Biopython code that builds the backbone (N, CA, C, O; Angstrom):
import numpy as np
from Bio.PDB.StructureBuilder import StructureBuilder

atoms = [
    (1, "MET", "N", (2.571, -15.151, -7.922)),
    (1, "MET", "CA", (1.994, -14.249, -6.951)),
    (1, "MET", "C", (0.967, -13.334, -7.600)),
    (1, "MET", "O", (1.188, -12.826, -8.700)),
    (2, "VAL", "N", (-0.136, -13.127, -6.933)),
    (2, "VAL", "CA", (-1.177, -12.259, -7.449)),
    (2, "VAL", "C", (-0.964, -10.852, -6.897)),
    (2, "VAL", "O", (-0.984, -10.636, -5.686)),
    (3, "ASN", "N", (-0.765, -9.929, -7.782)),
    (3, "ASN", "CA", (-0.579, -8.535, -7.400)),
    (3, "ASN", "C", (-1.935, -7.837, -7.455)),
    (3, "ASN", "O", (-2.513, -7.698, -8.533)),
    (4, "HIS", "N", (-2.447, -7.400, -6.315)),
    (4, "HIS", "CA", (-3.761, -6.768, -6.257)),
    (4, "HIS", "C", (-3.685, -5.243, -6.282)),
    (4, "HIS", "O", (-4.711, -4.573, -6.160)),
    (5, "TRP", "N", (-2.499, -4.693, -6.438)),
    (5, "TRP", "CA", (-2.309, -3.248, -6.400)),
    (5, "TRP", "C", (-2.616, -2.608, -7.752)),
    (5, "TRP", "O", (-2.265, -3.143, -8.804)),
    (6, "VAL", "N", (-3.283, -1.444, -7.702)),
    (6, "VAL", "CA", (-3.533, -0.640, -8.898)),
    (6, "VAL", "C", (-3.055, 0.783, -8.624)),
    (6, "VAL", "O", (-2.856, 1.170, -7.472)),
    (7, "ARG", "N", (-2.873, 1.551, -9.683)),
    (7, "ARG", "CA", (-2.468, 2.954, -9.539)),
    (7, "ARG", "C", (-3.668, 3.771, -9.080)),
    (7, "ARG", "O", (-4.768, 3.616, -9.611)),
    (8, "TYR", "N", (-3.463, 4.626, -8.113)),
    (8, "TYR", "CA", (-4.510, 5.480, -7.551)),
    (8, "TYR", "C", (-5.070, 6.439, -8.601)),
    (8, "TYR", "O", (-6.278, 6.674, -8.651)),
    (9, "ASP", "N", (-4.196, 6.987, -9.435)),
    (9, "ASP", "CA", (-4.603, 8.003, -10.398)),
    (9, "ASP", "C", (-5.262, 7.449, -11.656)),
    (9, "ASP", "O", (-6.047, 8.145, -12.300)),
    (10, "THR", "N", (-4.951, 6.199, -12.015)),
    (10, "THR", "CA", (-5.483, 5.658, -13.267)),
    (10, "THR", "C", (-6.337, 4.400, -13.100)),
    (10, "THR", "O", (-7.164, 4.090, -13.957)),
    (11, "GLY", "N", (-6.136, 3.674, -11.993)),
    (11, "GLY", "CA", (-6.848, 2.418, -11.793)),
    (11, "GLY", "C", (-6.248, 1.259, -12.566)),
    (11, "GLY", "O", (-6.779, 0.149, -12.541)),
    (12, "LYS", "N", (-5.135, 1.513, -13.257)),
    (12, "LYS", "CA", (-4.460, 0.466, -14.019)),
    (12, "LYS", "C", (-3.571, -0.353, -13.095)),
    (12, "LYS", "O", (-3.156, 0.139, -12.045)),
    (13, "PRO", "N", (-3.271, -1.593, -13.467)),
    (13, "PRO", "CA", (-2.393, -2.421, -12.628)),
    (13, "PRO", "C", (-1.073, -1.709, -12.321)),
    (13, "PRO", "O", (-0.488, -1.054, -13.183)),
    (14, "PHE", "N", (-0.629, -1.850, -11.098)),
    (14, "PHE", "CA", (0.591, -1.192, -10.636)),
    (14, "PHE", "C", (1.821, -2.011, -11.001)),
    (14, "PHE", "O", (1.884, -3.213, -10.743)),
    (15, "GLU", "N", (2.785, -1.348, -11.599)),
    (15, "GLU", "CA", (4.074, -1.963, -11.902)),
    (15, "GLU", "C", (5.137, -1.212, -11.117)),
    (15, "GLU", "O", (5.350, -0.018, -11.329)),
    (16, "ALA", "N", (5.798, -1.910, -10.217)),
    (16, "ALA", "CA", (6.760, -1.284, -9.322)),
    (16, "ALA", "C", (8.046, -0.876, -10.026)),
    (16, "ALA", "O", (8.525, -1.562, -10.930)),
    (17, "ASN", "N", (8.592, 0.251, -9.595)),
    (17, "ASN", "CA", (9.924, 0.678, -10.002)),
    (17, "ASN", "C", (10.843, 0.290, -8.845)),
    (17, "ASN", "O", (10.937, 1.020, -7.858)),
    (18, "LEU", "N", (11.509, -0.833, -8.956)),
    (18, "LEU", "CA", (12.310, -1.366, -7.861)),
    (18, "LEU", "C", (13.596, -0.588, -7.612)),
    (18, "LEU", "O", (14.383, -0.951, -6.737)),
    (19, "GLU", "N", (13.815, 0.481, -8.376)),
    (19, "GLU", "CA", (14.921, 1.387, -8.077)),
    (19, "GLU", "C", (14.505, 2.395, -7.015)),
    (19, "GLU", "O", (15.346, 3.109, -6.469)),
    (20, "LYS", "N", (13.224, 2.452, -6.725)),
    (20, "LYS", "CA", (12.704, 3.303, -5.653)),
    (20, "LYS", "C", (12.761, 2.530, -4.344)),
    (20, "LYS", "O", (13.041, 1.331, -4.341)),
    (21, "PHE", "N", (12.497, 3.210, -3.228)),
    (21, "PHE", "CA", (12.564, 2.592, -1.906)),
    (21, "PHE", "C", (11.269, 1.877, -1.527)),
    (21, "PHE", "O", (11.292, 0.821, -0.894)),
    (22, "GLY", "N", (10.130, 2.471, -1.925)),
    (22, "GLY", "CA", (8.841, 1.891, -1.569)),
    (22, "GLY", "C", (7.701, 2.768, -2.055)),
    (22, "GLY", "O", (7.905, 3.677, -2.861)),
    (23, "PHE", "N", (6.489, 2.492, -1.559)),
    (23, "PHE", "CA", (5.319, 3.241, -2.015)),
    (23, "PHE", "C", (4.368, 3.547, -0.870)),
    (23, "PHE", "O", (4.351, 2.867, 0.156)),
    (24, "VAL", "N", (3.579, 4.591, -1.079)),
    (24, "VAL", "CA", (2.491, 4.949, -0.170)),
    (24, "VAL", "C", (1.210, 4.461, -0.827)),
    (24, "VAL", "O", (1.020, 4.605, -2.035)),
    (25, "TYR", "N", (0.336, 3.884, -0.014)),
    (25, "TYR", "CA", (-0.881, 3.290, -0.554)),
    (25, "TYR", "C", (-2.105, 3.696, 0.258)),
    (25, "TYR", "O", (-2.007, 4.195, 1.379)),
    (26, "ILE", "N", (-3.259, 3.460, -0.355)),
    (26, "ILE", "CA", (-4.532, 3.629, 0.337)),
    (26, "ILE", "C", (-5.368, 2.373, 0.072)),
    (26, "ILE", "O", (-5.539, 1.946, -1.070)),
    (27, "ILE", "N", (-5.876, 1.802, 1.150)),
    (27, "ILE", "CA", (-6.758, 0.646, 1.054)),
    (27, "ILE", "C", (-8.129, 1.119, 1.503)),
    (27, "ILE", "O", (-8.275, 1.643, 2.607)),
    (28, "THR", "N", (-9.133, 0.939, 0.658)),
    (28, "THR", "CA", (-10.470, 1.446, 0.939)),
    (28, "THR", "C", (-11.478, 0.313, 1.022)),
    (28, "THR", "O", (-11.531, -0.557, 0.153)),
    (29, "ASN", "N", (-12.276, 0.338, 2.081)),
    (29, "ASN", "CA", (-13.394, -0.585, 2.249)),
    (29, "ASN", "C", (-14.531, -0.024, 1.407)),
    (29, "ASN", "O", (-15.068, 1.037, 1.723)),
    (30, "THR", "N", (-14.905, -0.725, 0.340)),
    (30, "THR", "CA", (-15.924, -0.202, -0.576)),
    (30, "THR", "C", (-17.332, -0.253, 0.012)),
    (30, "THR", "O", (-18.239, 0.401, -0.503)),
    (31, "LYS", "N", (-17.521, -1.011, 1.070)),
    (31, "LYS", "CA", (-18.837, -1.073, 1.723)),
    (31, "LYS", "C", (-19.031, 0.099, 2.679)),
    (31, "LYS", "O", (-20.095, 0.719, 2.689)),
    (32, "SER", "N", (-18.009, 0.409, 3.488)),
    (32, "SER", "CA", (-18.154, 1.452, 4.504)),
    (32, "SER", "C", (-17.549, 2.787, 4.087)),
    (32, "SER", "O", (-17.886, 3.828, 4.651)),
    (33, "GLY", "N", (-16.654, 2.758, 3.098)),
    (33, "GLY", "CA", (-15.980, 3.979, 2.679)),
    (33, "GLY", "C", (-14.758, 4.320, 3.528)),
    (33, "GLY", "O", (-14.049, 5.282, 3.233)),
    (34, "LYS", "N", (-14.506, 3.543, 4.576)),
    (34, "LYS", "CA", (-13.339, 3.790, 5.419)),
    (34, "LYS", "C", (-12.073, 3.463, 4.641)),
    (34, "LYS", "O", (-12.036, 2.540, 3.827)),
    (35, "ALA", "N", (-11.024, 4.258, 4.918)),
    (35, "ALA", "CA", (-9.769, 4.072, 4.197)),
    (35, "ALA", "C", (-8.596, 4.010, 5.170)),
    (35, "ALA", "O", (-8.634, 4.586, 6.257)),
    (36, "TYR", "N", (-7.561, 3.301, 4.754)),
    (36, "TYR", "CA", (-6.337, 3.144, 5.527)),
    (36, "TYR", "C", (-5.171, 3.546, 4.633)),
    (36, "TYR", "O", (-5.002, 3.001, 3.542)),
    (37, "VAL", "N", (-4.371, 4.498, 5.094)),
    (37, "VAL", "CA", (-3.195, 4.944, 4.345)),
    (37, "VAL", "C", (-1.955, 4.410, 5.048)),
    (37, "VAL", "O", (-1.826, 4.522, 6.267)),
    (38, "GLY", "N", (-1.049, 3.830, 4.278)),
    (38, "GLY", "CA", (0.180, 3.298, 4.839)),
    (38, "GLY", "C", (1.285, 3.323, 3.809)),
    (38, "GLY", "O", (1.126, 3.873, 2.719)),
    (39, "CYS", "N", (2.415, 2.718, 4.163)),
    (39, "CYS", "CA", (3.520, 2.649, 3.218)),
    (39, "CYS", "C", (4.162, 1.271, 3.289)),
    (39, "CYS", "O", (4.041, 0.560, 4.287)),
    (40, "LYS", "N", (4.840, 0.913, 2.218)),
    (40, "LYS", "CA", (5.494, -0.390, 2.135)),
    (40, "LYS", "C", (6.824, -0.239, 1.410)),
    (40, "LYS", "O", (6.902, 0.391, 0.355)),
    (41, "GLN", "N", (7.868, -0.824, 1.989)),
    (41, "GLN", "CA", (9.187, -0.842, 1.377)),
    (41, "GLN", "C", (9.285, -2.031, 0.434)),
    (41, "GLN", "O", (8.636, -3.058, 0.634)),
    (42, "TYR", "N", (10.111, -1.874, -0.604)),
    (42, "TYR", "CA", (10.364, -2.982, -1.523)),
    (42, "TYR", "C", (11.394, -3.949, -0.964)),
    (42, "TYR", "O", (11.324, -5.154, -1.206)),
    (43, "PHE", "N", (12.356, -3.408, -0.209)),
    (43, "PHE", "CA", (13.447, -4.223, 0.326)),
    (43, "PHE", "C", (13.670, -3.871, 1.784)),
    (43, "PHE", "O", (13.299, -2.784, 2.229)),
    (44, "LEU", "N", (14.273, -4.783, 2.527)),
    (44, "LEU", "CA", (14.523, -4.577, 3.949)),
    (44, "LEU", "C", (16.018, -4.627, 4.236)),
    (44, "LEU", "O", (16.704, -5.573, 3.850)),
    (45, "GLY", "N", (16.507, -3.609, 4.912)),
    (45, "GLY", "CA", (17.890, -3.597, 5.377)),
    (45, "GLY", "C", (18.938, -3.471, 4.295)),
    (45, "GLY", "O", (18.640, -3.364, 3.105)),
    (46, "LYS", "N", (20.176, -3.486, 4.753)),
    (46, "LYS", "CA", (21.305, -3.338, 3.828)),
    (46, "LYS", "C", (21.483, -4.552, 2.933)),
    (46, "LYS", "O", (22.079, -4.461, 1.860)),
    (47, "SER", "N", (20.965, -5.686, 3.379)),
    (47, "SER", "CA", (21.069, -6.907, 2.568)),
    (47, "SER", "C", (20.089, -6.896, 1.397)),
    (47, "SER", "O", (20.143, -7.752, 0.513)),
    (48, "LYS", "N", (19.197, -5.910, 1.410)),
    (48, "LYS", "CA", (18.196, -5.756, 0.344)),
    (48, "LYS", "C", (17.294, -6.980, 0.218)),
    (48, "LYS", "O", (16.970, -7.405, -0.891)),
    (49, "LYS", "N", (16.892, -7.545, 1.353)),
    (49, "LYS", "CA", (15.965, -8.674, 1.338)),
    (49, "LYS", "C", (14.637, -8.207, 0.741)),
    (49, "LYS", "O", (14.061, -7.218, 1.195)),
    (50, "LYS", "N", (14.158, -8.913, -0.266)),
    (50, "LYS", "CA", (12.928, -8.528, -0.962)),
    (50, "LYS", "C", (11.712, -8.746, -0.062)),
    (50, "LYS", "O", (11.528, -9.825, 0.503)),
    (51, "MET", "N", (10.898, -7.722, 0.058)),
    (51, "MET", "CA", (9.656, -7.809, 0.819)),
    (51, "MET", "C", (8.563, -8.359, -0.098)),
    (51, "MET", "O", (8.645, -8.209, -1.317)),
    (52, "LYS", "N", (7.553, -8.986, 0.475)),
    (52, "LYS", "CA", (6.440, -9.545, -0.302)),
    (52, "LYS", "C", (5.338, -8.500, -0.456)),
    (52, "LYS", "O", (4.215, -8.690, 0.010)),
    (53, "TRP", "N", (5.676, -7.400, -1.114)),
    (53, "TRP", "CA", (4.743, -6.297, -1.255)),
    (53, "TRP", "C", (3.566, -6.637, -2.179)),
    (53, "TRP", "O", (2.490, -6.054, -2.044)),
    (54, "GLU", "N", (3.761, -7.570, -3.109)),
    (54, "GLU", "CA", (2.695, -7.895, -4.070)),
    (54, "GLU", "C", (1.437, -8.424, -3.384)),
    (54, "GLU", "O", (0.326, -8.157, -3.842)),
    (55, "THR", "N", (1.599, -9.162, -2.305)),
    (55, "THR", "CA", (0.453, -9.763, -1.616)),
    (55, "THR", "C", (0.145, -9.062, -0.293)),
    (55, "THR", "O", (-0.734, -9.500, 0.449)),
    (56, "TYR", "N", (0.853, -7.990, 0.001)),
    (56, "TYR", "CA", (0.694, -7.268, 1.257)),
    (56, "TYR", "C", (-0.712, -6.658, 1.363)),
    (56, "TYR", "O", (-1.223, -6.099, 0.392)),
    (57, "ILE", "N", (-1.331, -6.766, 2.539)),
    (57, "ILE", "CA", (-2.677, -6.209, 2.724)),
    (57, "ILE", "C", (-2.747, -5.223, 3.884)),
    (57, "ILE", "O", (-3.831, -4.945, 4.398)),
    (58, "GLY", "N", (-1.606, -4.695, 4.297)),
    (58, "GLY", "CA", (-1.587, -3.719, 5.373)),
    (58, "GLY", "C", (-1.170, -4.340, 6.691)),
    (58, "GLY", "O", (-1.181, -5.561, 6.848)),
    (59, "SER", "N", (-0.800, -3.483, 7.644)),
    (59, "SER", "CA", (-0.316, -3.979, 8.929)),
    (59, "SER", "C", (-1.329, -3.791, 10.060)),
    (59, "SER", "O", (-1.124, -4.297, 11.164)),
    (60, "SER", "N", (-2.396, -3.085, 9.800)),
    (60, "SER", "CA", (-3.399, -2.825, 10.830)),
    (60, "SER", "C", (-4.199, -4.090, 11.160)),
    (60, "SER", "O", (-4.748, -4.741, 10.272)),
    (61, "LYS", "N", (-4.251, -4.419, 12.440)),
    (61, "LYS", "CA", (-5.018, -5.612, 12.829)),
    (61, "LYS", "C", (-6.510, -5.411, 12.569)),
    (61, "LYS", "O", (-7.227, -6.376, 12.304)),
    (62, "TYR", "N", (-6.982, -4.168, 12.642)),
    (62, "TYR", "CA", (-8.402, -3.885, 12.379)),
    (62, "TYR", "C", (-8.727, -4.036, 10.889)),
    (62, "TYR", "O", (-9.770, -4.571, 10.514)),
    (63, "LEU", "N", (-7.817, -3.557, 10.061)),
    (63, "LEU", "CA", (-7.984, -3.703, 8.618)),
    (63, "LEU", "C", (-7.976, -5.181, 8.234)),
    (63, "LEU", "O", (-8.833, -5.633, 7.475)),
    (64, "LYS", "N", (-7.018, -5.924, 8.751)),
    (64, "LYS", "CA", (-6.935, -7.356, 8.449)),
    (64, "LYS", "C", (-8.186, -8.096, 8.924)),
    (64, "LYS", "O", (-8.663, -9.007, 8.248)),
    (65, "ALA", "N", (-8.719, -7.704, 10.088)),
    (65, "ALA", "CA", (-9.944, -8.336, 10.603)),
    (65, "ALA", "C", (-11.125, -8.045, 9.682)),
    (65, "ALA", "O", (-11.947, -8.925, 9.426)),
    (66, "ASP", "N", (-11.211, -6.803, 9.181)),
    (66, "ASP", "CA", (-12.290, -6.451, 8.244)),
    (66, "ASP", "C", (-12.174, -7.241, 6.945)),
    (66, "ASP", "O", (-13.178, -7.719, 6.417)),
    (67, "ILE", "N", (-10.961, -7.379, 6.431)),
    (67, "ILE", "CA", (-10.749, -8.134, 5.199)),
    (67, "ILE", "C", (-11.149, -9.591, 5.416)),
    (67, "ILE", "O", (-11.786, -10.202, 4.558)),
    (68, "GLU", "N", (-10.774, -10.134, 6.556)),
    (68, "GLU", "CA", (-11.131, -11.518, 6.895)),
    (68, "GLU", "C", (-12.654, -11.672, 7.008)),
    (68, "GLU", "O", (-13.222, -12.672, 6.568)),
    (69, "LYS", "N", (-13.297, -10.673, 7.602)),
    (69, "LYS", "CA", (-14.738, -10.743, 7.879)),
    (69, "LYS", "C", (-15.600, -10.611, 6.619)),
    (69, "LYS", "O", (-16.509, -11.413, 6.402)),
    (70, "ILE", "N", (-15.313, -9.592, 5.783)),
    (70, "ILE", "CA", (-16.194, -9.338, 4.635)),
    (70, "ILE", "C", (-15.601, -9.741, 3.291)),
    (70, "ILE", "O", (-16.304, -9.756, 2.280)),
    (71, "GLY", "N", (-14.312, -10.066, 3.275)),
    (71, "GLY", "CA", (-13.683, -10.519, 2.035)),
    (71, "GLY", "C", (-12.882, -9.443, 1.330)),
    (71, "GLY", "O", (-13.250, -8.269, 1.317)),
    (72, "LYS", "N", (-11.781, -9.873, 0.745)),
    (72, "LYS", "CA", (-10.859, -8.971, 0.048)),
    (72, "LYS", "C", (-11.511, -8.280, -1.145)),
    (72, "LYS", "O", (-11.091, -7.195, -1.546)),
    (73, "LYS", "N", (-12.540, -8.914, -1.711)),
    (73, "LYS", "CA", (-13.192, -8.347, -2.899)),
    (73, "LYS", "C", (-13.893, -7.022, -2.602)),
    (73, "LYS", "O", (-14.239, -6.287, -3.528)),
    (74, "HIS", "N", (-14.105, -6.709, -1.328)),
    (74, "HIS", "CA", (-14.774, -5.465, -0.939)),
    (74, "HIS", "C", (-13.783, -4.361, -0.571)),
    (74, "HIS", "O", (-14.138, -3.397, 0.107)),
    (75, "PHE", "N", (-12.549, -4.511, -1.019)),
    (75, "PHE", "CA", (-11.505, -3.528, -0.751)),
    (75, "PHE", "C", (-10.764, -3.183, -2.031)),
    (75, "PHE", "O", (-10.578, -4.028, -2.907)),
    (76, "THR", "N", (-10.344, -1.926, -2.126)),
    (76, "THR", "CA", (-9.469, -1.523, -3.226)),
    (76, "THR", "C", (-8.082, -1.281, -2.648)),
    (76, "THR", "O", (-7.947, -0.739, -1.551)),
    (77, "PHE", "N", (-7.065, -1.678, -3.378)),
    (77, "PHE", "CA", (-5.673, -1.550, -2.965)),
    (77, "PHE", "C", (-4.983, -0.662, -3.998)),
    (77, "PHE", "O", (-4.651, -1.115, -5.094)),
    (78, "GLU", "N", (-4.770, 0.605, -3.641)),
    (78, "GLU", "CA", (-4.260, 1.573, -4.604)),
    (78, "GLU", "C", (-2.932, 2.173, -4.154)),
    (78, "GLU", "O", (-2.771, 2.556, -2.995)),
    (79, "VAL", "N", (-1.982, 2.248, -5.089)),
    (79, "VAL", "CA", (-0.695, 2.874, -4.834)),
    (79, "VAL", "C", (-0.811, 4.340, -5.215)),
    (79, "VAL", "O", (-1.120, 4.679, -6.357)),
    (80, "ILE", "N", (-0.555, 5.209, -4.230)),
    (80, "ILE", "CA", (-0.629, 6.649, -4.482)),
    (80, "ILE", "C", (0.624, 7.119, -5.219)),
    (80, "ILE", "O", (0.532, 7.783, -6.252)),
    (81, "ALA", "N", (1.798, 6.769, -4.679)),
    (81, "ALA", "CA", (3.057, 7.190, -5.301)),
    (81, "ALA", "C", (4.219, 6.376, -4.749)),
    (81, "ALA", "O", (4.130, 5.787, -3.672)),
    (82, "GLU", "N", (5.311, 6.354, -5.510)),
    (82, "GLU", "CA", (6.540, 5.688, -5.083)),
    (82, "GLU", "C", (7.555, 6.756, -4.669)),
    (82, "GLU", "O", (7.526, 7.883, -5.164)),
    (83, "TYR", "N", (8.459, 6.377, -3.744)),
    (83, "TYR", "CA", (9.452, 7.321, -3.245)),
    (83, "TYR", "C", (10.835, 6.697, -3.219)),
    (83, "TYR", "O", (10.989, 5.483, -3.082)),
    (84, "LYS", "N", (11.841, 7.559, -3.353)),
    (84, "LYS", "CA", (13.215, 7.093, -3.533)),
    (84, "LYS", "C", (13.954, 6.755, -2.247)),
    (84, "LYS", "O", (14.972, 6.065, -2.295)),
    (85, "ASN", "N", (13.469, 7.226, -1.090)),
    (85, "ASN", "CA", (14.168, 6.929, 0.159)),
    (85, "ASN", "C", (13.184, 6.844, 1.329)),
    (85, "ASN", "O", (12.017, 7.216, 1.206)),
    (86, "LYS", "N", (13.672, 6.356, 2.444)),
    (86, "LYS", "CA", (12.837, 6.127, 3.623)),
    (86, "LYS", "C", (12.252, 7.428, 4.163)),
    (86, "LYS", "O", (11.094, 7.470, 4.579)),
    (87, "ARG", "N", (13.049, 8.478, 4.156)),
    (87, "ARG", "CA", (12.589, 9.775, 4.669)),
    (87, "ARG", "C", (11.379, 10.275, 3.877)),
    (87, "ARG", "O", (10.374, 10.676, 4.465)),
    (88, "SER", "N", (11.474, 10.253, 2.566)),
    (88, "SER", "CA", (10.357, 10.698, 1.719)),
    (88, "SER", "C", (9.145, 9.795, 1.898)),
    (88, "SER", "O", (8.011, 10.267, 1.965)),
    (89, "LEU", "N", (9.395, 8.495, 1.974)),
    (89, "LEU", "CA", (8.313, 7.531, 2.133)),
    (89, "LEU", "C", (7.519, 7.819, 3.406)),
    (89, "LEU", "O", (6.290, 7.883, 3.363)),
    (90, "ARG", "N", (8.200, 7.992, 4.529)),
    (90, "ARG", "CA", (7.526, 8.253, 5.805)),
    (90, "ARG", "C", (6.847, 9.616, 5.827)),
    (90, "ARG", "O", (5.755, 9.761, 6.378)),
    (91, "TYR", "N", (7.488, 10.612, 5.232)),
    (91, "TYR", "CA", (6.906, 11.959, 5.177)),
    (91, "TYR", "C", (5.581, 11.928, 4.422)),
    (91, "TYR", "O", (4.568, 12.435, 4.905)),
    (92, "TYR", "N", (5.597, 11.332, 3.241)),
    (92, "TYR", "CA", (4.384, 11.327, 2.432)),
    (92, "TYR", "C", (3.315, 10.377, 2.959)),
    (92, "TYR", "O", (2.132, 10.574, 2.685)),
    (93, "GLU", "N", (3.700, 9.372, 3.695)),
    (93, "GLU", "CA", (2.704, 8.538, 4.365)),
    (93, "GLU", "C", (1.911, 9.417, 5.348)),
    (93, "GLU", "O", (0.681, 9.378, 5.356)),
    (94, "ALA", "N", (2.608, 10.203, 6.168)),
    (94, "ALA", "CA", (1.948, 11.101, 7.129)),
    (94, "ALA", "C", (1.135, 12.172, 6.394)),
    (94, "ALA", "O", (0.023, 12.506, 6.802)),
    (95, "TYR", "N", (1.700, 12.702, 5.311)),
    (95, "TYR", "CA", (1.005, 13.726, 4.530)),
    (95, "TYR", "C", (-0.345, 13.203, 4.022)),
    (95, "TYR", "O", (-1.367, 13.872, 4.172)),
    (96, "TYR", "N", (-0.346, 12.029, 3.432)),
    (96, "TYR", "CA", (-1.600, 11.479, 2.897)),
    (96, "TYR", "C", (-2.548, 11.011, 3.984)),
    (96, "TYR", "O", (-3.760, 10.991, 3.770)),
    (97, "GLN", "N", (-2.032, 10.634, 5.141)),
    (97, "GLN", "CA", (-2.924, 10.284, 6.258)),
    (97, "GLN", "C", (-3.705, 11.511, 6.703)),
    (97, "GLN", "O", (-4.875, 11.405, 7.070)),
    (98, "ILE", "N", (-3.071, 12.661, 6.671)),
    (98, "ILE", "CA", (-3.748, 13.914, 7.046)),
    (98, "ILE", "C", (-4.667, 14.378, 5.931)),
    (98, "ILE", "O", (-5.782, 14.831, 6.190)),
    (99, "LYS", "N", (-4.204, 14.268, 4.681)),
    (99, "LYS", "CA", (-4.959, 14.755, 3.517)),
    (99, "LYS", "C", (-6.204, 13.928, 3.215)),
    (99, "LYS", "O", (-7.251, 14.484, 2.884)),
    (100, "CYS", "N", (-6.100, 12.616, 3.325)),
    (100, "CYS", "CA", (-7.215, 11.739, 2.907)),
    (100, "CYS", "C", (-8.244, 11.593, 3.949)),
    (100, "CYS", "O", (-9.234, 10.891, 3.744)),
]
sb = StructureBuilder()
sb.init_structure("model")
sb.init_model(0)
sb.init_chain("A")
sb.init_seg("    ")
for serial, (resi, resn, name, xyz) in enumerate(atoms, 1):
    if name == "N":
        sb.init_residue(resn, " ", resi, " ")
    sb.init_atom(name, np.array(xyz, "f"), 0.0, 1.0, " ", f" {name:<3s}", serial, name[0])
structure = sb.get_structure()
């Protein structure tokens, strides 16, 4: 699997801490400057089913359409931070949506 995620603060390849619940990310269109902030869990449910976060490109149909139209190479996929539980993950997703 190709992991396209990098750290927001350093630009270095992102290495997940799977003891955390998930991460907040920002995907930026380098042509238009538009950005999408979202979050992704590492596992789903009590069964801890592993999510395919390494290849994840966001859930927005508009974002996916833009990626399809102009190509993934014109987007940056950056992890802002990882969080230990669902509550923190959702809180900081909203926080960064307002901040960015």
